Backbone as CSV, one residue per row, in Angstrom:
resi,resn,N_x,N_y,N_z,CA_x,CA_y,CA_z,C_x,C_y,C_z
1,UNK,-24.048,7.733,2.471,-22.907,8.516,2.119,-22.280,10.023,1.737
2,UNK,-22.166,10.947,2.324,-21.877,12.068,1.839,-20.228,12.353,1.241
3,UNK,-20.002,12.388,2.215,-18.412,12.392,1.925,-17.394,11.579,0.698
4,UNK,-16.798,11.245,-0.522,-15.999,10.531,-1.118,-14.998,11.036,-1.423
5,UNK,-13.955,9.964,-1.755,-12.708,10.302,-1.991,-12.327,11.910,-2.218
6,UNK,-12.930,12.284,-3.217,-12.400,13.585,-3.579,-13.068,14.826,-2.684
7,UNK,-14.334,14.755,-2.018,-14.713,15.558,-0.876,-13.731,14.873,0.015
8,UNK,-13.718,14.318,1.095,-13.488,14.118,2.351,-12.558,14.265,2.971
9,UNK,-12.740,15.801,3.829,-11.327,16.484,4.658,-10.446,15.757,4.740
10,UNK,-9.024,16.598,5.029,-8.168,15.977,5.620,-8.355,16.283,6.792
11,UNK,-8.513,15.697,7.754,-7.839,16.020,9.123,-6.557,14.985,9.970
12,UNK,-6.206,15.536,11.156,-5.156,15.274,11.972,-5.320,14.821,13.066
13,UNK,-4.216,13.795,13.096,-4.426,14.018,14.704,-2.761,13.372,15.114
14,UNK,-2.697,13.435,16.447,-1.339,13.798,17.050,-0.778,12.797,17.645
15,UNK,0.338,11.667,17.279,1.442,11.083,18.197,2.462,11.297,18.226
16,UNK,2.932,11.494,19.061,4.754,11.089,19.707,4.893,13.348,19.474
17,UNK,4.279,14.143,19.485,4.048,15.608,18.877,4.193,15.388,17.657
18,UNK,4.221,14.902,16.290,3.497,14.592,15.248,2.489,14.439,14.574
19,UNK,2.324,15.666,13.612,0.744,15.454,13.033,0.629,14.603,11.815
20,UNK,-0.653,13.803,12.020,-0.332,12.772,10.715,-1.711,13.139,9.971
21,UNK,-1.248,13.089,9.014,-2.527,13.627,7.880,-3.438,12.534,7.636
22,UNK,-4.741,12.398,8.044,-5.696,11.502,7.599,-7.004,12.065,7.051
23,UNK,-7.467,10.981,5.856,-9.053,11.018,5.675,-9.826,10.080,5.609
24,UNK,-10.680,10.072,6.094,-11.980,9.264,6.829,-13.140,9.137,6.639
25,UNK,-13.909,8.324,5.684,-15.250,8.466,5.246,-15.784,6.828,4.918
26,UNK,-16.710,6.716,4.473,-17.314,5.858,4.172,-18.665,5.406,5.519
27,UNK,-18.696,3.844,5.387,-20.723,3.771,5.826,-19.663,3.112,7.095
28,UNK,-19.986,3.380,8.515,-19.468,3.174,9.594,-20.437,2.197,10.059
29,UNK,-19.549,1.090,9.408,-20.343,-0.341,9.902,-19.262,-1.355,10.291
30,UNK,-18.978,-2.605,10.819,-17.906,-3.084,11.167,-16.568,-2.662,11.450
31,UNK,-15.763,-3.030,10.649,-14.369,-3.009,11.140,-13.995,-1.730,9.422
32,UNK,-12.875,-1.032,9.531,-12.748,-0.035,9.005,-11.571,-0.378,8.282
33,UNK,-11.561,0.058,7.162,-10.048,-0.707,6.290,-9.388,0.583,6.112
34,UNK,-8.026,0.068,6.263,-6.007,0.940,6.593,-5.404,0.488,5.678
35,UNK,-5.226,2.245,5.113,-4.725,1.771,3.344,-3.417,2.786,4.147
36,UNK,-2.258,1.509,3.336,-1.106,1.997,3.734,-0.001,2.141,1.627
37,UNK,0.043,3.280,1.665,0.990,3.766,0.419,1.881,3.143,-0.094
38,UNK,2.126,3.332,-1.761,3.710,2.843,-2.322,4.879,3.965,-2.076
39,UNK,6.049,3.618,-2.244,7.473,4.573,-2.526,6.069,5.815,-2.849
40,UNK,6.893,6.584,-2.009,6.846,8.424,-2.443,5.302,8.688,-2.801
41,UNK,4.332,7.783,-2.438,3.088,8.348,-2.372,2.601,8.591,-1.250
42,UNK,1.226,9.410,-1.615,0.135,10.111,-0.115,-0.981,9.566,-0.624
43,UNK,-1.786,10.363,0.112,-3.360,9.819,-0.121,-3.635,10.175,-1.125
44,UNK,-3.132,10.636,-2.035,-4.216,11.196,-3.112,-2.966,10.266,-4.607
45,UNK,-2.300,9.348,-4.352,-2.094,8.478,-4.834,-3.111,7.284,-5.424
46,UNK,-3.652,7.037,-4.378,-4.722,6.124,-4.376,-5.930,6.020,-5.700
47,UNK,-6.776,5.087,-6.113,-7.794,5.334,-6.918,-8.915,5.489,-6.097
48,UNK,-9.559,6.722,-6.876,-10.617,7.050,-6.498,-12.355,5.967,-6.058
49,UNK,-11.684,5.185,-7.759,-12.965,4.152,-7.905,-12.829,3.443,-6.908
50,UNK,-11.851,2.795,-6.482,-11.136,1.783,-5.904,-11.498,2.458,-3.852
51,UNK,-11.396,3.225,-3.779,-11.773,4.081,-2.190,-12.839,4.118,-2.430
52,UNK,-13.404,4.697,-2.628,-15.587,5.020,-2.775,-16.252,3.527,-3.175
53,UNK,-15.859,2.540,-3.736,-15.937,1.860,-4.402,-15.791,0.752,-2.746
54,UNK,-14.964,0.706,-1.970,-15.113,0.007,-0.694,-15.547,0.482,0.382
55,UNK,-15.329,2.242,0.513,-16.624,2.858,1.129,-18.099,3.020,1.281
56,UNK,-18.142,2.096,0.393,-19.863,1.622,0.275,-20.381,0.594,1.820
57,UNK,-19.137,-0.043,2.560,-20.036,-0.800,2.954,-18.832,-1.038,4.093
58,UNK,-17.826,-0.242,4.458,-17.546,-0.096,5.315,-16.584,1.375,5.458
59,UNK,-15.718,1.978,6.859,-14.966,3.263,6.447,-13.777,2.974,5.927
60,UNK,-13.443,3.667,5.479,-11.675,4.007,4.442,-11.568,5.199,4.973
61,UNK,-9.704,4.346,5.723,-9.398,5.256,5.986,-7.595,5.618,5.212
62,UNK,-7.350,6.646,4.415,-6.200,7.123,3.945,-5.009,8.396,4.841
63,UNK,-3.929,7.714,5.409,-2.946,8.520,5.977,-1.871,8.808,5.497
64,UNK,-1.015,10.139,5.270,0.445,9.646,5.478,1.466,9.543,6.859
65,UNK,1.978,8.950,6.277,3.507,8.554,7.200,3.762,9.793,7.433
66,UNK,4.398,9.662,8.904,5.701,10.768,9.515,6.389,11.467,8.199
67,UNK,6.481,12.460,8.371,6.999,13.353,7.227,7.115,13.299,5.684
68,UNK,6.023,12.665,5.489,5.054,11.958,4.059,4.384,13.717,3.748
69,UNK,4.323,13.669,2.883,3.302,14.983,1.873,2.568,15.748,3.469
70,UNK,1.119,15.775,3.620,0.662,16.343,4.667,0.991,15.598,6.417
71,UNK,1.680,15.670,6.662,2.273,14.415,7.742,3.025,15.333,8.252
72,UNK,3.845,16.039,10.193,4.389,16.314,10.177,5.483,15.224,11.165
73,UNK,7.106,15.849,10.924,7.598,14.869,11.796,9.309,14.854,11.083
74,UNK,9.773,13.841,11.133,11.671,13.616,10.440,10.650,11.725,10.495
75,UNK,11.014,11.859,8.718,10.328,10.566,8.056,11.320,9.449,8.526
76,UNK,10.186,8.287,8.500,11.499,7.157,9.393,11.852,6.269,8.064
77,UNK,12.780,5.556,8.742,14.544,5.364,7.441,14.285,3.544,7.973
78,UNK,13.329,3.079,8.873,12.667,1.363,9.151,11.899,1.194,8.979
79,UNK,11.147,-0.205,8.227,10.089,-0.635,8.353,9.449,-0.462,9.670
80,UNK,10.264,-1.178,10.653,9.732,-1.506,11.552,9.143,-0.426,12.581
81,UNK,9.783,1.026,12.427,9.110,2.005,13.056,8.063,2.701,11.747
82,UNK,8.018,2.963,11.132,7.068,2.861,10.103,5.511,2.214,10.630
83,UNK,6.024,0.933,10.914,4.795,0.136,11.556,4.408,0.227,12.584
84,UNK,5.386,0.917,13.653,4.847,1.055,14.815,4.038,2.283,14.440
85,UNK,4.430,3.507,13.950,3.612,4.682,13.301,1.849,4.533,13.253
86,UNK,2.096,3.765,12.420,1.029,3.108,11.520,-0.046,2.414,12.874
87,UNK,0.568,1.904,13.876,-0.146,1.284,15.022,-0.858,2.227,16.062
88,UNK,0.139,3.002,16.128,-0.208,4.521,16.923,-1.100,5.516,16.710
89,UNK,-0.659,5.633,15.190,-2.073,6.205,14.248,-3.786,5.659,14.723
90,UNK,-3.426,4.464,14.653,-4.784,3.501,14.556,-5.320,4.091,15.705
91,UNK,-4.420,2.927,16.601,-4.927,3.333,18.222,-5.559,4.914,18.422
92,UNK,-4.458,5.764,18.124,-5.018,7.541,18.442,-6.247,7.211,17.987
93,UNK,-6.729,7.044,16.788,-8.257,7.315,16.341,-9.248,6.489,16.641
94,UNK,-8.581,5.828,17.469,-9.890,5.016,18.904,-9.983,3.899,18.283
95,UNK,-9.637,3.250,17.354,-9.879,1.659,16.895,-9.769,0.955,17.255
96,UNK,-9.892,-0.485,17.790,-9.572,-1.547,18.479,-8.909,-2.303,17.417
97,UNK,-9.702,-2.585,16.255,-9.011,-3.136,14.709,-9.521,-2.976,13.333
98,UNK,-8.370,-3.045,13.009,-8.759,-2.664,11.308,-8.332,-3.404,10.529
99,UNK,-9.107,-3.545,9.124,-8.402,-4.138,7.646,-7.266,-3.612,7.350
100,UNK,-6.267,-4.396,7.190,-4.994,-3.433,6.710,-4.849,-4.046,5.369
101,UNK,-4.759,-3.021,4.177,-4.079,-2.958,3.009,-2.812,-2.161,2.683
102,UNK,-1.852,-2.727,2.390,-0.526,-2.110,2.371,-0.134,-2.660,0.787
103,UNK,0.379,-1.169,-0.029,0.939,-1.685,-1.442,2.276,-1.243,-1.580
104,UNK,2.948,-1.930,-2.294,4.422,-1.807,-2.554,4.948,-1.731,-0.841
105,UNK,6.039,-0.366,-0.921,6.598,-0.357,0.382,5.421,-0.386,1.521
106,UNK,4.426,-0.033,1.237,3.528,-0.097,2.290,2.955,-1.703,2.666
107,UNK,3.011,-2.637,1.645,2.925,-4.131,1.785,3.996,-4.621,2.823
108,UNK,5.307,-4.030,2.745,6.378,-4.364,3.782,5.867,-3.675,5.175
109,UNK,5.169,-2.446,5.799,5.436,-2.366,6.768,3.765,-2.883,7.005
110,UNK,2.991,-3.079,6.591,1.599,-3.605,6.616,1.927,-5.317,7.541
111,UNK,2.976,-5.855,6.670,3.379,-7.238,7.668,3.399,-6.891,8.589
112,UNK,4.627,-5.967,9.182,5.533,-5.676,10.111,4.123,-5.230,11.195
113,UNK,3.301,-4.503,10.934,2.498,-4.433,11.709,1.378,-5.684,12.151
114,UNK,1.439,-5.949,11.395,0.814,-7.479,11.987,1.577,-8.685,12.107
115,UNK,3.210,-8.517,12.480,3.746,-8.809,13.130,4.164,-8.469,14.289
116,UNK,3.943,-7.155,14.349,4.572,-6.463,15.924,2.872,-6.291,16.554
117,UNK,1.701,-5.814,15.983,0.828,-5.253,16.165,-0.551,-6.156,16.034
118,UNK,-0.548,-7.522,16.347,-1.307,-8.416,15.954,-2.576,-8.344,16.290
119,UNK,-3.332,-7.652,17.229,-4.221,-7.738,17.804,-4.973,-6.373,16.838
120,UNK,-4.280,-5.726,16.139,-4.991,-4.527,16.002,-5.212,-5.303,14.400
121,UNK,-5.085,-5.986,14.021,-5.678,-6.837,12.366,-6.446,-7.367,12.288
122,UNK,-7.504,-7.470,11.421,-8.441,-8.632,11.372,-8.057,-9.664,10.164
123,UNK,-8.098,-8.790,9.080,-7.554,-8.796,7.840,-6.726,-8.342,7.096
124,UNK,-5.868,-8.789,6.273,-4.820,-8.223,5.822,-4.596,-8.260,4.028
125,UNK,-4.673,-7.454,3.327,-4.089,-7.282,2.176,-3.294,-6.381,1.547
126,UNK,-2.337,-8.036,0.498,-0.446,-7.168,0.154,-0.624,-7.173,-0.809
127,UNK,-0.850,-6.024,-1.704,-0.903,-5.847,-3.322,0.598,-5.397,-3.877
128,UNK,0.793,-5.689,-4.806,2.380,-5.598,-5.556,3.393,-5.459,-4.728
129,UNK,3.448,-6.122,-3.222,4.392,-5.786,-2.692,5.590,-7.126,-2.269
130,UNK,6.640,-7.396,-1.921,7.601,-8.283,-1.133,7.174,-8.789,0.181
131,UNK,8.842,-8.857,0.340,8.674,-9.424,1.781,10.504,-9.231,2.733
132,UNK,10.715,-9.532,3.444,11.654,-8.985,3.755,12.970,-10.250,3.227
133,UNK,14.029,-9.505,2.695,14.925,-10.355,2.044,14.028,-10.983,0.466
134,UNK,13.636,-10.692,0.030,12.859,-10.986,-1.251,13.959,-10.749,-2.400
135,UNK,13.155,-11.477,-3.573,13.626,-10.957,-4.831,14.127,-9.556,-5.425
136,UNK,14.996,-9.267,-6.021,15.054,-7.919,-5.863,14.420,-7.601,-7.668
137,UNK,14.547,-6.764,-8.053,14.052,-6.398,-9.162,15.407,-6.612,-10.335
138,UNK,14.810,-7.166,-11.749,15.824,-7.254,-12.526,16.092,-6.077,-13.705
139,UNK,15.309,-5.372,-13.273,14.931,-4.173,-14.871,16.087,-3.228,-14.444
140,UNK,16.963,-2.678,-15.007,17.935,-1.966,-14.765,16.921,-0.584,-14.528
141,UNK,16.046,0.304,-15.315,14.928,1.011,-16.109,14.440,1.043,-14.564
142,UNK,14.463,0.215,-13.806,13.499,0.866,-12.668,14.234,1.709,-11.473
143,UNK,15.808,1.198,-11.473,16.602,2.382,-10.749,16.680,3.836,-11.357
144,UNK,16.349,3.690,-12.594,16.561,4.976,-13.474,15.543,5.989,-13.323
145,UNK,13.781,5.346,-13.303,13.178,5.907,-12.939,12.315,6.178,-11.956
146,UNK,12.031,5.008,-11.074,11.624,5.688,-9.167,12.090,6.584,-8.803
147,UNK,13.583,7.085,-8.875,14.042,7.986,-8.060,13.541,9.734,-8.339
148,UNK,13.360,9.603,-9.752,13.010,10.702,-10.053,12.713,11.934,-9.367
149,UNK,12.881,13.017,-9.603,11.752,13.961,-9.165,10.218,14.109,-9.279
150,UNK,10.223,13.852,-10.706,9.055,14.128,-10.910,8.731,12.946,-12.323
151,UNK,7.496,12.104,-11.970,7.816,11.330,-12.770,6.275,11.544,-13.914
152,UNK,6.474,11.692,-15.179,5.648,11.866,-15.992,4.723,10.490,-16.176
153,UNK,3.685,10.740,-16.816,2.705,9.489,-16.746,3.440,8.776,-17.543
154,UNK,3.994,8.630,-18.557,4.971,7.586,-19.235,5.813,6.602,-18.353
155,UNK,6.762,7.520,-17.487,7.126,6.602,-16.750,6.356,6.098,-15.675
156,UNK,5.432,6.437,-15.036,4.404,5.875,-14.269,3.668,4.344,-15.181
157,UNK,3.429,4.817,-16.270,2.608,3.701,-17.003,3.447,2.329,-17.520
158,UNK,5.327,2.596,-17.474,6.356,1.937,-17.256,6.183,1.093,-16.056
159,UNK,6.302,1.906,-14.775,6.296,1.062,-13.665,5.434,0.550,-12.833
160,UNK,4.294,0.860,-13.298,2.711,0.170,-12.836,1.645,-0.523,-13.599
161,UNK,1.948,-0.750,-14.699,0.971,-0.849,-15.643,1.639,-2.259,-16.831
162,UNK,1.012,-3.109,-17.113,1.302,-4.064,-18.189,1.818,-3.113,-19.685
163,UNK,1.760,-4.218,-20.578,2.834,-3.508,-21.628,1.677,-3.504,-23.076
164,UNK,0.503,-3.974,-22.743,-0.548,-4.346,-24.254,-1.104,-2.643,-24.330
165,UNK,-1.496,-2.509,-25.421,-2.392,-0.962,-25.262,-3.301,-0.796,-24.706
166,UNK,-4.748,-1.964,-24.068,-5.298,-1.890,-23.060,-4.664,-2.123,-22.065
167,UNK,-3.702,-2.598,-21.538,-3.011,-2.280,-20.192,-2.782,-0.446,-20.168
168,UNK,-2.373,0.025,-21.549,-1.554,1.428,-21.252,-2.797,2.367,-21.211
169,UNK,-3.992,1.787,-21.714,-4.995,2.335,-21.916,-5.589,2.706,-20.523
170,UNK,-5.955,1.491,-19.583,-6.471,0.936,-18.391,-4.993,2.317,-17.789
171,UNK,-4.278,2.205,-17.492,-3.343,3.119,-16.893,-3.813,4.968,-17.209
172,UNK,-3.932,5.278,-18.160,-3.962,6.811,-18.307,-5.508,6.973,-17.727
173,UNK,-6.683,5.839,-17.908,-8.092,6.431,-17.208,-7.558,6.452,-15.356
174,UNK,-6.830,5.596,-14.824,-6.477,5.305,-13.841,-5.523,6.745,-13.404
175,UNK,-4.634,7.486,-14.148,-3.840,8.998,-13.885,-4.774,9.749,-13.754
176,UNK,-6.006,9.743,-14.802,-7.030,10.513,-14.569,-7.768,10.471,-13.749
177,UNK,-8.481,9.662,-13.272,-8.925,9.344,-12.063,-8.019,9.706,-10.496
178,UNK,-6.824,9.829,-10.929,-6.358,10.230,-9.378,-5.662,11.907,-9.521
179,UNK,-6.318,12.207,-10.439,-5.986,14.154,-10.399,-7.148,14.362,-10.236
180,UNK,-8.071,13.604,-10.026,-9.787,14.367,-9.940,-9.869,15.501,-8.099
181,UNK,-8.923,15.354,-7.714,-9.095,16.056,-6.163,-8.846,17.331,-6.435
182,UNK,-9.597,18.228,-6.245,-8.907,19.507,-6.306,-7.624,20.070,-5.171
183,UNK,-7.662,19.766,-4.282,-6.926,19.708,-3.137,-6.082,18.805,-2.594
184,UNK,-5.102,18.886,-3.408,-4.247,17.523,-3.268,-2.895,18.174,-2.415
185,UNK,-3.039,16.773,-1.731,-1.668,16.043,-1.270,-0.475,17.294,-1.681
186,UNK,0.440,17.853,-1.175,1.720,17.968,-1.139,2.595,17.394,-1.960
187,UNK,3.491,17.066,-2.954,4.568,16.342,-3.033,5.614,15.571,-2.000
188,UNK,5.785,14.776,-2.010,6.526,13.548,-1.210,8.218,14.403,-1.317
189,UNK,8.642,15.063,0.190,9.905,15.805,0.033,10.897,14.808,-0.478
190,UNK,12.658,15.483,-0.718,13.276,14.194,-0.833,14.078,13.417,-0.233
191,UNK,13.687,14.271,1.392,14.356,13.459,2.652,13.434,12.886,2.840
192,UNK,12.213,12.457,2.679,11.282,11.095,2.936,11.704,9.828,1.520
193,UNK,11.374,10.133,0.704,12.257,9.599,-0.468,13.332,8.781,0.069
194,UNK,14.580,9.211,0.851,15.625,9.264,0.761,15.355,8.416,1.791
195,UNK,14.414,8.460,2.651,14.517,7.365,4.466,13.888,6.210,3.982
196,UNK,12.818,6.519,2.591,12.236,5.493,2.258,13.045,4.167,1.874
197,UNK,13.873,4.964,1.058,15.224,4.024,0.498,15.845,3.333,1.153
198,UNK,16.577,3.625,2.161,16.885,3.581,3.303,16.459,2.266,3.850
199,UNK,15.195,2.457,4.311,14.300,1.602,4.961,13.875,0.055,4.002
200,UNK,13.780,0.462,2.362,13.851,-0.243,1.374,15.093,-0.781,1.931
201,UNK,16.255,-0.516,1.862,17.640,-1.365,1.656,17.848,-2.525,2.677
202,UNK,17.185,-1.568,3.806,17.301,-2.815,4.951,16.328,-3.489,4.975
203,UNK,15.458,-3.608,4.832,14.700,-4.947,4.529,14.773,-5.518,3.139
204,UNK,15.713,-5.334,2.432,16.563,-6.036,1.688,17.462,-7.558,1.991
205,UNK,17.976,-7.499,3.164,18.747,-7.730,3.899,17.826,-8.911,4.531
206,UNK,18.406,-10.665,4.181,17.458,-11.874,4.105,17.353,-11.807,6.313
207,UNK,16.580,-12.473,7.289,17.094,-12.928,8.151,17.331,-14.261,8.056
208,UNK,18.421,-14.466,8.796,19.178,-15.867,8.936,18.460,-17.081,9.023
209,UNK,19.074,-18.026,8.949,18.215,-19.443,8.888,18.090,-20.307,7.748
210,UNK,16.918,-21.462,7.655,17.313,-22.040,6.503,16.311,-21.956,5.701
211,UNK,15.094,-21.032,6.305,14.042,-20.752,5.528,14.186,-19.251,6.149
212,UNK,14.631,-18.272,5.270,14.846,-16.812,6.108,13.394,-16.198,5.727
213,UNK,11.786,-17.054,5.011,11.191,-16.353,4.936,9.873,-17.124,6.528
214,UNK,10.509,-17.471,7.292,10.134,-18.602,7.933,9.378,-17.290,9.523
215,UNK,9.693,-16.060,8.884,9.132,-15.479,10.040,7.946,-14.965,10.131
216,UNK,7.062,-15.331,9.017,5.977,-15.210,7.824,4.593,-16.341,8.643
217,UNK,5.308,-17.684,8.968,4.694,-18.141,9.436,3.722,-17.620,11.040
218,UNK,4.383,-16.850,11.269,3.718,-16.470,12.484,2.287,-15.210,12.394
219,UNK,1.995,-14.705,10.774,0.870,-14.437,10.564,-0.733,-15.506,10.341
220,UNK,-1.080,-15.108,11.066,-2.526,-16.191,11.471,-3.565,-15.325,11.131
221,UNK,-3.742,-14.203,10.144,-5.004,-13.163,10.014,-5.203,-14.172,8.376
222,UNK,-6.085,-13.885,7.981,-6.611,-14.471,5.979,-5.886,-13.201,5.608
223,UNK,-5.331,-13.528,4.240,-4.266,-12.184,3.972,-4.787,-12.741,2.192
224,UNK,-5.280,-11.633,1.482,-4.989,-11.638,-0.066,-3.773,-11.010,-0.376
225,UNK,-3.175,-12.067,-1.353,-2.057,-11.556,-1.737,-2.112,-10.903,-2.987
226,UNK,-1.976,-9.748,-3.826,-1.981,-9.400,-5.233,-1.150,-8.737,-6.100
227,UNK,-0.766,-9.785,-7.274,0.435,-9.006,-8.095,0.018,-9.238,-9.529
228,UNK,0.343,-8.264,-10.453,0.389,-8.621,-12.030,1.006,-9.662,-12.167
229,UNK,1.496,-10.183,-13.337,2.088,-11.619,-13.530,3.501,-10.813,-14.221
230,UNK,3.371,-9.811,-14.218,4.765,-9.227,-14.613,5.213,-8.276,-13.472
231,UNK,5.277,-7.796,-12.409,5.930,-6.692,-11.843,7.336,-6.038,-11.805
232,UNK,7.387,-5.004,-12.341,8.838,-4.634,-12.778,9.665,-4.087,-11.931
233,UNK,8.560,-3.685,-10.720,9.493,-3.174,-9.219,9.717,-3.710,-8.296
234,UNK,8.815,-4.722,-8.181,8.888,-5.442,-6.995,8.538,-7.050,-7.556
235,UNK,9.447,-8.200,-7.846,9.288,-9.014,-8.949,8.139,-9.835,-8.546
236,UNK,7.249,-10.098,-9.266,6.318,-11.049,-8.798,6.497,-12.519,-8.299
237,UNK,7.461,-12.874,-8.337,7.742,-14.551,-7.494,8.071,-13.986,-6.202
238,UNK,7.812,-12.470,-5.534,7.609,-12.347,-4.185,6.666,-12.271,-3.772
239,UNK,5.204,-12.302,-4.209,3.962,-12.440,-4.115,4.177,-14.222,-3.895
240,UNK,4.397,-14.725,-4.666,4.540,-16.348,-4.605,4.641,-16.743,-3.010
241,UNK,6.120,-16.144,-2.872,7.016,-16.544,-1.591,5.682,-16.052,0.009
242,UNK,4.952,-14.729,-0.227,3.980,-14.388,0.991,3.219,-15.230,0.629
243,UNK,2.561,-15.897,0.068,1.621,-17.019,-0.330,1.976,-17.831,0.030
244,UNK,3.318,-18.695,0.042,3.345,-19.810,0.429,4.034,-19.932,1.934
245,UNK,4.114,-18.831,2.077,4.737,-18.631,3.766,3.790,-18.189,4.622
246,UNK,2.801,-17.373,4.759,1.888,-16.783,5.363,0.673,-17.744,5.666
247,UNK,0.442,-18.730,6.676,-0.105,-20.265,6.403,-1.809,-19.833,5.666
248,UNK,-2.245,-18.837,5.861,-3.876,-18.920,5.658,-3.960,-17.759,4.567
249,UNK,-3.232,-17.778,3.673,-3.023,-16.778,2.363,-3.681,-17.120,1.102
250,UNK,-4.270,-16.468,0.295,-4.445,-17.089,-1.076,-4.129,-15.619,-1.828
251,UNK,-3.366,-16.204,-3.432,-2.732,-15.381,-4.107,-3.736,-15.360,-5.370
252,UNK,-3.595,-13.859,-5.573,-4.092,-13.772,-7.476,-3.026,-12.883,-7.881
253,UNK,-2.843,-13.573,-9.024,-2.014,-13.171,-10.342,-2.906,-12.475,-11.381
254,UNK,-2.800,-11.092,-11.478,-3.888,-11.046,-12.990,-2.607,-10.543,-14.111
255,UNK,-3.773,-10.953,-15.495,-2.883,-11.277,-16.327,-2.437,-9.806,-17.239
256,UNK,-1.300,-9.514,-17.805,-1.282,-8.479,-18.622,-1.016,-7.369,-17.649
257,UNK,-0.444,-7.164,-16.696,-0.185,-6.346,-15.431,1.215,-6.491,-14.839
258,UNK,1.304,-5.326,-14.192,2.358,-5.238,-13.656,2.361,-4.837,-12.126
259,UNK,3.035,-3.383,-11.444,2.981,-3.408,-9.882,1.569,-2.651,-9.455
260,UNK,0.729,-2.399,-10.450,-0.366,-2.133,-9.701,-1.402,-2.671,-10.151
261,UNK,-1.632,-3.569,-10.388,-2.701,-4.315,-10.519,-4.278,-4.098,-10.270
262,UNK,-4.146,-3.920,-9.242,-5.570,-2.935,-9.039,-5.919,-1.956,-9.495
263,UNK,-4.892,-1.226,-10.099,-5.134,-0.011,-10.669,-5.837,0.006,-12.010
264,UNK,-5.506,-1.227,-12.543,-5.091,-1.769,-13.793,-6.845,-2.409,-14.134
265,UNK,-6.986,-2.836,-13.366,-8.348,-3.775,-13.006,-9.075,-3.278,-11.660
266,UNK,-9.477,-2.091,-11.750,-10.257,-2.032,-10.510,-11.548,-2.672,-10.210
267,UNK,-11.998,-2.818,-11.217,-13.882,-3.074,-10.714,-13.327,-4.560,-10.645
268,UNK,-12.568,-5.478,-10.984,-12.465,-7.261,-10.922,-11.569,-6.672,-9.570
269,UNK,-10.263,-5.841,-9.094,-10.265,-5.856,-7.741,-11.299,-5.832,-6.772
270,UNK,-12.014,-4.538,-7.178,-12.742,-4.752,-5.749,-14.101,-5.603,-5.947
271,UNK,-13.950,-6.536,-6.479,-14.846,-7.628,-6.649,-14.046,-8.289,-5.941
272,UNK,-12.922,-8.664,-5.904,-12.210,-10.075,-5.324,-12.411,-9.304,-3.562
273,UNK,-11.802,-7.688,-3.177,-11.299,-7.563,-2.418,-12.645,-7.424,-1.246
274,UNK,-13.833,-7.188,-1.734,-14.985,-7.320,-0.801,-15.342,-8.846,-0.694
275,UNK,-15.215,-9.557,-1.584,-15.195,-10.829,-1.466,-14.384,-11.549,-0.061
276,UNK,-13.357,-11.069,-0.055,-12.767,-11.565,0.626,-13.017,-10.899,2.419
277,UNK,-13.094,-9.636,2.102,-13.557,-9.109,3.819,-14.763,-8.945,4.142
278,UNK,-15.965,-9.757,2.771,-16.984,-9.508,3.530,-17.551,-10.920,4.096
279,UNK,-16.317,-12.154,3.403,-16.868,-13.536,3.649,-16.143,-14.111,5.050
């Protein structure tokens, strides 16, 4: 493997007149894994330890959504439209099928990809995410910090990691790994963050019916759901709702962890993810 997380070149693919930025590297064997990032996140908000670990056995594809970071266009403000963009990018890259990993708002988009374009996805990984009409966060500090134009490391640690000294130390180590790449993506513009907030607001409305989560019964792909025991961003109970309503889902809850459980326990998550993808 010649390229790594910090050296893989940023490439572009055109879809409907806009250029979508992506990075692709790893071992070209089997089904690639396609990663969809969190609120206001881009390609450089992933953990190199995880992406390079995944790339040892498969191709890894990171991308920026329409109007985010290095991609052009008007940002989408509905999950369904974001999902259609993801499907279009997958097809434009010449791929018949991917394993799809969605983190946070990326998890909402990933669910919509599977529901709207099921033939494109072999396996689904939903990390630190919720579901349409799910339980909202009850921590007022989240609403204060998450929209801040410039998050400090301390803000990020509060939003993504557990509360113990070990958790904070793991968060600092992730923060350092995340900033290893020299040519970082530009920050997400304010209009894109606003569009994502509008999408989150619309997705918070539950579907009508006795079971508002019944639409998830249509997801037949093997699904791995992961969260920390105390996710202040997207309440951890939503992961249980996902596992309860997706027929072929398994749920992992990591101790002393929050929204970014996979970043707090990267070695553990990599082991779980590879077992799930390879079995």
